[in-house]
LUMVOKOL-412841 format. One record per residue: residue in three letters; x, y, z of N, C-alpha, C in turn; residue number from 1. Coordinates in steps of 0.05 Angstrom, whole numbers, padded with zeros to 5 digits. Example, Ala and Ser with C-alpha at 12.3 -4.5 7.8 and 13.67 -1.06 7.14 Angstrom:
BEGIN
> Ala / 00264 / -00114 / 00156 / 00246 / -00090 / 00156 / 00264 / -00066 / 00156 / 1
> Ser / 00257 / -00045 / 00142 / 00273 / -00021 / 00143 / 00258 / 00001 / 00157 / 2
# end
This chain:
BEGIN
> Met / 01070 / 01287 / 01585 / 01042 / 01291 / 01587 / 01037 / 01319 / 01598 / 1
> Asn / 01013 / 01328 / 01593 / 01006 / 01355 / 01602 / 01025 / 01377 / 01593 / 2
> Ala / 01034 / 01375 / 01568 / 01050 / 01397 / 01556 / 01033 / 01421 / 01553 / 3
> Pro / 01043 / 01445 / 01559 / 01027 / 01469 / 01558 / 01018 / 01475 / 01529 / 4
> Val / 00993 / 01484 / 01527 / 00983 / 01492 / 01501 / 00990 / 01521 / 01496 / 5
> Pro / 01002 / 01528 / 01472 / 01009 / 01555 / 01467 / 00985 / 01574 / 01469 / 6
> Gly / 00990 / 01598 / 01479 / 00969 / 01618 / 01482 / 00978 / 01640 / 01500 / 7
> Pro / 00960 / 01659 / 01507 / 00968 / 01681 / 01524 / 00978 / 01672 / 01551 / 8
> Ala / 00997 / 01686 / 01562 / 01008 / 01678 / 01589 / 00986 / 01681 / 01610 / 9
> Pro / 00981 / 01660 / 01626 / 00960 / 01661 / 01646 / 00966 / 01681 / 01668 / 10
> Gly / 00945 / 01691 / 01681 / 00949 / 01710 / 01703 / 00955 / 01695 / 01728 / 11
> Leu / 00960 / 01710 / 01750 / 00968 / 01698 / 01775 / 00947 / 01678 / 01786 / 12
> Arg / 00922 / 01686 / 01784 / 00901 / 01668 / 01795 / 00900 / 01642 / 01779 / 13
> Glu / 00903 / 01644 / 01753 / 00903 / 01620 / 01736 / 00927 / 01602 / 01742 / 14
> Arg / 00950 / 01615 / 01746 / 00974 / 01599 / 01752 / 00971 / 01585 / 01779 / 15
> Lys / 00959 / 01598 / 01799 / 00955 / 01585 / 01824 / 00935 / 01561 / 01821 / 16
> Lys / 00915 / 01565 / 01805 / 00896 / 01544 / 01800 / 00909 / 01520 / 01787 / 17
> Gln / 00926 / 01525 / 01766 / 00939 / 01503 / 01753 / 00959 / 01489 / 01771 / 18
> Arg / 00972 / 01504 / 01789 / 00990 / 01491 / 01808 / 00975 / 01472 / 01826 / 19
> Met / 00951 / 01481 / 01835 / 00935 / 01464 / 01852 / 00926 / 01439 / 01838 / 20
> Phe / 00918 / 01441 / 01812 / 00911 / 01418 / 01796 / 00934 / 01398 / 01796 / 21
> Arg / 00958 / 01408 / 01790 / 00981 / 01391 / 01789 / 00988 / 01378 / 01815 / 22
> Thr / 00987 / 01394 / 01837 / 00993 / 01384 / 01863 / 00975 / 01362 / 01872 / 23
> Leu / 00949 / 01366 / 01868 / 00929 / 01346 / 01875 / 00933 / 01320 / 01859 / 24
> Ser / 00936 / 01324 / 01833 / 00940 / 01301 / 01815 / 00965 / 01285 / 01822 / 25
> Asp / 00987 / 01300 / 01825 / 01013 / 01287 / 01831 / 01012 / 01272 / 01857 / 26
> Thr / 01000 / 01285 / 01877 / 00997 / 01272 / 01903 / 00981 / 01246 / 01902 / 27
> Ala / 00959 / 01248 / 01887 / 00941 / 01225 / 01885 / 00955 / 01202 / 01870 / 28
> Val / 00968 / 01208 / 01847 / 00980 / 01188 / 01831 / 01003 / 01174 / 01847 / 29
> Glu / 01018 / 01189 / 01862 / 01039 / 01177 / 01879 / 01027 / 01157 / 01899 / 30
> Leu / 01005 / 01165 / 01912 / 00992 / 01147 / 01931 / 00980 / 01122 / 01917 / 31
> Phe / 00968 / 01127 / 01893 / 00956 / 01105 / 01879 / 00977 / 01085 / 01869 / 32
> Leu / 01000 / 01095 / 01860 / 01021 / 01078 / 01851 / 01033 / 01061 / 01874 / 33
> Glu / 01033 / 01074 / 01897 / 01045 / 01061 / 01921 / 01026 / 01039 / 01933 / 34
> Arg / 01000 / 01046 / 01933 / 00982 / 01028 / 01948 / 00959 / 01017 / 01931 / 35
> Gly / 00955 / 01027 / 01908 / 00933 / 01018 / 01891 / 00910 / 01038 / 01891 / 36
> Phe / 00897 / 01041 / 01868 / 00876 / 01061 / 01866 / 00853 / 01057 / 01885 / 37
> Asp / 00844 / 01032 / 01888 / 00821 / 01026 / 01905 / 00828 / 01027 / 01934 / 38
> Ala / 00853 / 01026 / 01941 / 00860 / 01025 / 01970 / 00864 / 01053 / 01981 / 39
> Val / 00863 / 01073 / 01965 / 00868 / 01101 / 01974 / 00842 / 01116 / 01972 / 40
> Ser / 00833 / 01129 / 01993 / 00808 / 01145 / 01992 / 00814 / 01173 / 01983 / 41
> Val / 00793 / 01187 / 01975 / 00795 / 01215 / 01968 / 00803 / 01231 / 01992 / 42
> Ala / 00793 / 01224 / 02015 / 00800 / 01238 / 02040 / 00830 / 01236 / 02045 / 43
> Glu / 00842 / 01213 / 02040 / 00871 / 01209 / 02044 / 00887 / 01226 / 02025 / 44
> Val / 00877 / 01228 / 02000 / 00891 / 01246 / 01981 / 00890 / 01274 / 01990 / 45
> Ala / 00867 / 01283 / 01998 / 00864 / 01311 / 02008 / 00882 / 01316 / 02031 / 46
> Ala / 00883 / 01298 / 02050 / 00900 / 01301 / 02074 / 00929 / 01303 / 02066 / 47
> Ala / 00938 / 01286 / 02047 / 00966 / 01286 / 02039 / 00973 / 01312 / 02024 / 48
> Ala / 00953 / 01323 / 02010 / 00958 / 01348 / 01996 / 00953 / 01373 / 02013 / 49
> Glu / 00944 / 01368 / 02038 / 00939 / 01389 / 02057 / 00917 / 01408 / 02048 / 50
> Val / 00895 / 01396 / 02037 / 00871 / 01412 / 02031 / 00847 / 01397 / 02042 / 51
> Ser / 00824 / 01410 / 02042 / 00800 / 01397 / 02052 / 00788 / 01380 / 02029 / 52
> Lys / 00772 / 01360 / 02037 / 00759 / 01344 / 02017 / 00741 / 01360 / 01998 / 53
> Pro / 00725 / 01379 / 02009 / 00709 / 01396 / 01990 / 00726 / 01412 / 01971 / 54
> Thr / 00750 / 01421 / 01980 / 00768 / 01435 / 01962 / 00777 / 01417 / 01939 / 55
> Leu / 00784 / 01393 / 01946 / 00793 / 01374 / 01926 / 00771 / 01369 / 01905 / 56
> Phe / 00747 / 01366 / 01914 / 00725 / 01361 / 01896 / 00718 / 01385 / 01878 / 57
> Arg / 00725 / 01409 / 01887 / 00721 / 01432 / 01870 / 00740 / 01431 / 01845 / 58
> Tyr / 00763 / 01418 / 01849 / 00781 / 01415 / 01826 / 00776 / 01389 / 01811 / 59
> Phe / 00770 / 01368 / 01824 / 00766 / 01342 / 01812 / 00740 / 01329 / 01821 / 60
> Pro / 00719 / 01331 / 01805 / 00693 / 01320 / 01813 / 00693 / 01290 / 01819 / 61
> Ala / 00711 / 01276 / 01807 / 00712 / 01247 / 01811 / 00740 / 01238 / 01818 / 62
> Lys / 00742 / 01217 / 01833 / 00769 / 01206 / 01841 / 00785 / 01199 / 01816 / 63
> Glu / 00773 / 01188 / 01796 / 00787 / 01180 / 01772 / 00800 / 01203 / 01758 / 64
> Asp / 00787 / 01227 / 01760 / 00798 / 01250 / 01746 / 00825 / 01259 / 01757 / 65
> Leu / 00832 / 01251 / 01781 / 00858 / 01257 / 01793 / 00880 / 01244 / 01776 / 66
> Val / 00874 / 01221 / 01765 / 00894 / 01206 / 01749 / 00893 / 01216 / 01720 / 67
> Leu / 00868 / 01219 / 01709 / 00866 / 01226 / 01681 / 00874 / 01254 / 01675 / 68
> Tyr / 00878 / 01271 / 01696 / 00889 / 01298 / 01691 / 00916 / 01296 / 01677 / 69
> Arg / 00931 / 01275 / 01682 / 00958 / 01271 / 01670 / 00956 / 01270 / 01640 / 70
> Ile / 00934 / 01261 / 01629 / 00931 / 01259 / 01600 / 00909 / 01277 / 01589 / 71
> Ala / 00899 / 01295 / 01606 / 00877 / 01312 / 01597 / 00884 / 01330 / 01574 / 72
> Asp / 00910 / 01338 / 01571 / 00918 / 01355 / 01550 / 00915 / 01342 / 01522 / 73
> His / 00912 / 01315 / 01522 / 00909 / 01301 / 01497 / 00880 / 01299 / 01487 / 74
> Glu / 00862 / 01309 / 01504 / 00834 / 01305 / 01498 / 00826 / 01318 / 01471 / 75
> Glu / 00836 / 01342 / 01465 / 00829 / 01355 / 01440 / 00853 / 01356 / 01421 / 76
> Glu / 00873 / 01339 / 01426 / 00897 / 01339 / 01409 / 00890 / 01331 / 01380 / 77
> Ala / 00874 / 01311 / 01376 / 00867 / 01302 / 01349 / 00853 / 01325 / 01334 / 78
> Ala / 00835 / 01339 / 01348 / 00820 / 01361 / 01336 / 00839 / 01383 / 01328 / 79
> Arg / 00859 / 01389 / 01345 / 00878 / 01411 / 01339 / 00895 / 01403 / 01315 / 80
> Val / 00904 / 01379 / 01314 / 00921 / 01370 / 01292 / 00906 / 01369 / 01266 / 81
> Ala / 00881 / 01359 / 01267 / 00865 / 01356 / 01242 / 00858 / 01384 / 01231 / 82
> Gly / 00857 / 01403 / 01248 / 00849 / 01430 / 01239 / 00871 / 01447 / 01227 / 83
> Arg / 00895 / 01436 / 01225 / 00917 / 01452 / 01216 / 00919 / 01454 / 01186 / 84
> Gly / 00906 / 01437 / 01171 / 00909 / 01438 / 01142 / 00886 / 01426 / 01127 / 85
> Pro / 00888 / 01424 / 01101 / 00866 / 01414 / 01084 / 00864 / 01384 / 01084 / 86
> Ala / 00883 / 01369 / 01094 / 00882 / 01340 / 01093 / 00884 / 01330 / 01122 / 87
> Pro / 00861 / 01329 / 01137 / 00861 / 01322 / 01165 / 00873 / 01295 / 01171 / 88
> Leu / 00866 / 01275 / 01156 / 00876 / 01248 / 01162 / 00906 / 01246 / 01159 / 89
> Asp / 00917 / 01258 / 01138 / 00946 / 01258 / 01134 / 00960 / 01272 / 01156 / 90
> Ala / 00948 / 01294 / 01166 / 00960 / 01309 / 01188 / 00961 / 01291 / 01213 / 91
> Leu / 00939 / 01277 / 01218 / 00938 / 01259 / 01241 / 00958 / 01236 / 01238 / 92
> Arg / 00961 / 01225 / 01214 / 00980 / 01203 / 01209 / 01008 / 01213 / 01215 / 93
> Arg / 01016 / 01236 / 01204 / 01043 / 01246 / 01208 / 01047 / 01253 / 01237 / 94
> His / 01027 / 01263 / 01251 / 01030 / 01269 / 01279 / 01034 / 01244 / 01296 / 95
> Phe / 01020 / 01223 / 01290 / 01023 / 01197 / 01304 / 01051 / 01186 / 01299 / 96
> Leu / 01060 / 01186 / 01274 / 01086 / 01176 / 01268 / 01108 / 01192 / 01282 / 97
> Ala / 01104 / 01218 / 01283 / 01124 / 01235 / 01297 / 01124 / 01228 / 01327 / 98
> Gly / 01101 / 01222 / 01338 / 01100 / 01214 / 01366 / 01115 / 01188 / 01371 / 99
> Leu / 01113 / 01169 / 01352 / 01128 / 01144 / 01354 / 01158 / 01150 / 01353 / 100
> Glu / 01166 / 01169 / 01336 / 01194 / 01175 / 01333 / 01206 / 01187 / 01359 / 101
> Arg / 01191 / 01203 / 01373 / 01201 / 01215 / 01397 / 01192 / 01200 / 01423 / 102
> Cys / 01180 / 01177 / 01419 / 01172 / 01160 / 01441 / 01152 / 01174 / 01460 / 103
> Asp / 01133 / 01188 / 01447 / 01112 / 01202 / 01463 / 01097 / 01181 / 01478 / 104
> Pro / 01094 / 01184 / 01504 / 01079 / 01164 / 01520 / 01051 / 01158 / 01510 / 105
> Val / 01038 / 01177 / 01497 / 01011 / 01173 / 01487 / 01010 / 01153 / 01465 / 106
> Thr / 01032 / 01147 / 01452 / 01033 / 01126 / 01431 / 01038 / 01098 / 01442 / 107
> Gly / 01043 / 01097 / 01468 / 01049 / 01071 / 01481 / 01078 / 01062 / 01478 / 108
> Leu / 01093 / 01076 / 01461 / 01120 / 01067 / 01455 / 01140 / 01083 / 01473 / 109
> Asn / 01140 / 01076 / 01498 / 01157 / 01089 / 01517 / 01162 / 01070 / 01540 / 110
> Asp / 01188 / 01065 / 01547 / 01194 / 01046 / 01568 / 01206 / 01059 / 01593 / 111
> His / 01202 / 01085 / 01596 / 01212 / 01098 / 01620 / 01196 / 01086 / 01644 / 112
> Pro / 01210 / 01079 / 01666 / 01196 / 01066 / 01689 / 01172 / 01081 / 01699 / 113
> Ala / 01174 / 01108 / 01700 / 01151 / 01124 / 01710 / 01127 / 01122 / 01691 / 114
> Val / 01133 / 01121 / 01665 / 01112 / 01119 / 01645 / 01099 / 01092 / 01646 / 115
> Leu / 01115 / 01071 / 01649 / 01104 / 01044 / 01651 / 01087 / 01041 / 01676 / 116
> Ala / 01096 / 01052 / 01698 / 01081 / 01050 / 01723 / 01054 / 01064 / 01720 / 117
> Phe / 01055 / 01087 / 01708 / 01030 / 01102 / 01704 / 01010 / 01087 / 01686 / 118
> His / 01021 / 01076 / 01665 / 01003 / 01061 / 01646 / 00992 / 01035 / 01659 / 119
> Arg / 01008 / 01022 / 01676 / 00998 / 00999 / 01691 / 00975 / 01007 / 01709 / 120
> Leu / 00978 / 01030 / 01722 / 00957 / 01040 / 01739 / 00932 / 01046 / 01722 / 121
> Leu / 00936 / 01060 / 01700 / 00914 / 01069 / 01683 / 00899 / 01045 / 01671 / 122
> Tyr / 00914 / 01027 / 01657 / 00901 / 01005 / 01643 / 00894 / 00982 / 01662 / 123
> Gly / 00905 / 00981 / 01685 / 00900 / 00959 / 01704 / 00878 / 00965 / 01724 / 124
> Thr / 00865 / 00988 / 01722 / 00844 / 00995 / 01741 / 00818 / 00999 / 01726 / 125
> Pro / 00799 / 00981 / 01729 / 00774 / 00982 / 01714 / 00760 / 01009 / 01715 / 126
> Ala / 00760 / 01022 / 01739 / 00746 / 01048 / 01741 / 00760 / 01069 / 01724 / 127
> Leu / 00786 / 01068 / 01722 / 00800 / 01087 / 01705 / 00796 / 01082 / 01676 / 128
> Val / 00795 / 01057 / 01668 / 00790 / 01050 / 01640 / 00763 / 01060 / 01632 / 129
> Ala / 00743 / 01056 / 01649 / 00716 / 01065 / 01643 / 00715 / 01096 / 01640 / 130
> Arg / 00729 / 01109 / 01659 / 00729 / 01139 / 01658 / 00744 / 01149 / 01633 / 131
> Met / 00764 / 01134 / 01625 / 00780 / 01142 / 01602 / 00763 / 01141 / 01577 / 132
> His / 00744 / 01123 / 01576 / 00727 / 01121 / 01552 / 00709 / 01146 / 01550 / 133
> Thr / 00702 / 01158 / 01572 / 00688 / 01183 / 01571 / 00705 / 01205 / 01559 / 134
> Gln / 00730 / 01205 / 01567 / 00749 / 01224 / 01555 / 00752 / 01220 / 01525 / 135
> Leu / 00753 / 01195 / 01517 / 00755 / 01188 / 01488 / 00731 / 01197 / 01473 / 136
> Glu / 00708 / 01196 / 01485 / 00683 / 01205 / 01472 / 00685 / 01235 / 01468 / 137
> Arg / 00696 / 01250 / 01487 / 00699 / 01279 / 01483 / 00719 / 01284 / 01461 / 138
> Ser / 00740 / 01268 / 01459 / 00760 / 01271 / 01437 / 00746 / 01267 / 01410 / 139
> Glu / 00729 / 01246 / 01409 / 00715 / 01241 / 01384 / 00697 / 01265 / 01377 / 140
> Ala / 00683 / 01276 / 01396 / 00665 / 01298 / 01391 / 00680 / 01322 / 01381 / 141
> Ala / 00703 / 01328 / 01393 / 00719 / 01351 / 01385 / 00729 / 01347 / 01357 / 142
> Leu / 00739 / 01323 / 01351 / 00749 / 01317 / 01324 / 00727 / 01319 / 01303 / 143
> Ala / 00704 / 01308 / 01310 / 00681 / 01308 / 01292 / 00673 / 01337 / 01285 / 144
> Gly / 00675 / 01355 / 01304 / 00669 / 01383 / 01299 / 00687 / 01395 / 01278 / 145
> Val / 00713 / 01388 / 01280 / 00733 / 01398 / 01261 / 00728 / 01387 / 01233 / 146
> Leu / 00719 / 01362 / 01232 / 00715 / 01348 / 01207 / 00688 / 01355 / 01193 / 147
> Gly / 00672 / 01371 / 01206 / 00648 / 01380 / 01194 / 00623 / 01377 / 01210 / 148
> Gly / 00624 / 01360 / 01231 / 00602 / 01358 / 01250 / 00578 / 01341 / 01241 / 149
> Asp / 00577 / 01331 / 01216 / 00555 / 01315 / 01207 / 00559 / 01286 / 01214 / 150
> Leu / 00541 / 01269 / 01205 / 00543 / 01240 / 01212 / 00569 / 01228 / 01201 / 151
> Glu / 00576 / 01235 / 01176 / 00601 / 01225 / 01165 / 00625 / 01233 / 01182 / 152
> Ala / 00624 / 01258 / 01192 / 00646 / 01267 / 01208 / 00647 / 01252 / 01235 / 153
> Arg / 00624 / 01247 / 01247 / 00624 / 01232 / 01272 / 00633 / 01203 / 01268 / 154
> Leu / 00625 / 01191 / 01246 / 00634 / 01164 / 01241 / 00664 / 01163 / 01237 / 155
> Ala / 00674 / 01182 / 01222 / 00703 / 01183 / 01217 / 00719 / 01188 / 01242 / 156
> Ala / 00709 / 01207 / 01259 / 00723 / 01213 / 01284 / 00724 / 01188 / 01302 / 157
> Gly / 00702 / 01173 / 01303 / 00702 / 01149 / 01319 / 00722 / 01129 / 01310 / 158
> Gln / 00725 / 01126 / 01284 / 00744 / 01107 / 01273 / 00773 / 01116 / 01278 / 159
> Ile / 00778 / 01142 / 01274 / 00805 / 01152 / 01278 / 00814 / 01149 / 01307 / 160
> Ile / 00798 / 01158 / 01325 / 00805 / 01156 / 01353 / 00809 / 01127 / 01362 / 161
> Ala / 00792 / 01109 / 01352 / 00794 / 01081 / 01359 / 00820 / 01070 / 01348 / 162
> Val / 00828 / 01077 / 01323 / 00853 / 01067 / 01312 / 00877 / 01076 / 01329 / 163
> Gln / 00877 / 01101 / 01336 / 00899 / 01111 / 01352 / 00901 / 01097 / 01379 / 164
> Arg / 00877 / 01093 / 01391 / 00876 / 01080 / 01418 / 00887 / 01051 / 01416 / 165
> Val / 00878 / 01036 / 01395 / 00886 / 01008 / 01393 / 00916 / 01006 / 01387 / 166
> Leu / 00926 / 01023 / 01369 / 00954 / 01023 / 01363 / 00971 / 01028 / 01388 / 167
> Ala / 00963 / 01048 / 01404 / 00978 / 01055 / 01428 / 00977 / 01033 / 01448 / 168
> Leu / 00953 / 01021 / 01451 / 00950 / 00999 / 01471 / 00967 / 00975 / 01463 / 169
> Asp / 00968 / 00969 / 01437 / 00985 / 00946 / 01429 / 01014 / 00952 / 01434 / 170
> Asn / 01023 / 00976 / 01429 / 01051 / 00983 / 01435 / 01057 / 00980 / 01464 / 171
> Trp / 01039 / 00991 / 01481 / 01043 / 00990 / 01510 / 01044 / 00961 / 01520 / 172
> Arg / 01026 / 00944 / 01510 / 01026 / 00917 / 01519 / 01052 / 00902 / 01512 / 173
> Arg / 01063 / 00908 / 01489 / 01089 / 00895 / 01482 / 01111 / 00906 / 01500 / 174
> Ile / 01112 / 00932 / 01504 / 01132 / 00943 / 01521 / 01129 / 00933 / 01550 / 175
> Ala / 01105 / 00933 / 01560 / 01100 / 00924 / 01587 / 01107 / 00894 / 01590 / 176
> Gly / 01105 / 00879 / 01567 / 01112 / 00851 / 01568 / 01142 / 00846 / 01567 / 177
> Gly / 01158 / 00867 / 01566 / 01187 / 00864 / 01568 / 01203 / 00869 / 01542 / 178
> Glu / 01188 / 00875 / 01520 / 01203 / 00881 / 01495 / 01215 / 00909 / 01496 / 179
> Arg / 01237 / 00913 / 01482 / 01250 / 00938 / 01481 / 01237 / 00957 / 01460 / 180
> Val / 01239 / 00983 / 01466 / 01228 / 01002 / 01447 / 01240 / 00999 / 01419 / 181
> Glu / 01267 / 00993 / 01418 / 01280 / 00990 / 01392 / 01269 / 00967 / 01376 / 182
> Asp / 01260 / 00946 / 01390 / 01250 / 00922 / 01377 / 01220 / 00926 / 01369 / 183
> Val / 01206 / 00944 / 01381 / 01178 / 00948 / 01376 / 01173 / 00970 / 01355 / 184
> Arg / 01192 / 00989 / 01354 / 01187 / 01013 / 01338 / 01181 / 01007 / 01309 / 185
> Gly / 01196 / 00990 / 01296 / 01192 / 00984 / 01268 / 01164 / 00973 / 01263 / 186
> Asp / 01155 / 00954 / 01280 / 01129 / 00942 / 01277 / 01107 / 00964 / 01283 / 187
> Ala / 01113 / 00981 / 01302 / 01093 / 01002 / 01309 / 01089 / 01021 / 01286 / 188
> Val / 01111 / 01029 / 01273 / 01109 / 01047 / 01250 / 01094 / 01034 / 01227 / 189
> Ala / 01101 / 01009 / 01221 / 01088 / 00994 / 01199 / 01058 / 00991 / 01205 / 190
> Ala / 01051 / 00984 / 01230 / 01023 / 00981 / 01237 / 01008 / 01007 / 01235 / 191
> Ala / 01020 / 01029 / 01243 / 01007 / 01055 / 01240 / 01003 / 01062 / 01211 / 192
> Glu / 01022 / 01057 / 01194 / 01020 / 01063 / 01166 / 00997 / 01047 / 01154 / 193
> Arg / 00995 / 01021 / 01160 / 00974 / 01004 / 01150 / 00947 / 01014 / 01160 / 194
> Ala / 00945 / 01021 / 01185 / 00920 / 01029 / 01197 / 00910 / 01055 / 01185 / 195
> Phe / 00928 / 01074 / 01181 / 00919 / 01099 / 01169 / 00913 / 01096 / 01140 / 196
> Ala / 00927 / 01078 / 01126 / 00920 / 01073 / 01098 / 00892 / 01061 / 01096 / 197
> Gly / 00886 / 01043 / 01115 / 00859 / 01032 / 01115 / 00838 / 01053 / 01120 / 198
> Leu / 00844 / 01072 / 01138 / 00825 / 01094 / 01143 / 00822 / 01111 / 01117 / 199
> Ala / 00844 / 01117 / 01104 / 00843 / 01133 / 01080 / 00826 / 01121 / 01058 / 200
> Ala / 00827 / 01094 / 01057 / 00811 / 01080 / 01036 / 00781 / 01080 / 01041 / 201
> Gly / 00774 / 01084 / 01067 / 00746 / 01082 / 01073 / 00732 / 01108 / 01081 / 202
> Leu / 00748 / 01129 / 01085 / 00736 / 01155 / 01093 / 00730 / 01173 / 01069 / 203
> Pro / 00711 / 01191 / 01073 / 00705 / 01210 / 01051 / 00729 / 01226 / 01042 / 204
> Glu / 00731 / 01231 / 01016 / 00754 / 01245 / 01005 / 00760 / 01272 / 01018 / 205
> Arg / 00739 / 01286 / 01027 / 00744 / 01312 / 01039 / 00760 / 01310 / 01065 / 206
> Met / 00763 / 01287 / 01077 / 00778 / 01284 / 01101 / 00806 / 01273 / 01096 / 207
> Thr / 00811 / 01265 / 01072 / 00837 / 01252 / 01066 / 00855 / 01268 / 01047 / 208
> Lys / 00843 / 01289 / 01033 / 00859 / 01304 / 01014 / 00854 / 01334 / 01017 / 209
# end
């Protein structure tokens, strides 16, 4: 998670800023995993990170954002992928299948203990689930812009983001329930292929070819 996006090398000030984002988020997540999201205050996170509470809020306006920073780099991922070629839906399908192949945590198909613990925190905390939906809405808006920005594009983006979310959640639930990645992968790939085929059958041709 939070893989760097290719681009110009950041300056010293930007590097310091990014380090602070990571430090605050990592500190918070460690405390939340240890004691529970609701049991840890923002003031405790700030104290553990050795910054003031106002400083923390300059970086993270809401407590939930301390956790969602871990997956913030995925917010515009669908838009970036869809914008690479003339067939946006096929690009997104291939990208999701590639994620399953490499056990990308965002696909839910990953059984590393740290990933499972983070997902339990994320999906098991109502406040985080609610905040995550706001992030998904921004993902939809970014994807809709790439697809043309009209009503058709917004409807398509909503369907695509929802399909990816449901697929990933189903994978995670099976893994969290004790199934092995090797036993889930085949079903996950088949489900993704069916889901994207269903999208292709219902979306405008300009988004599928």
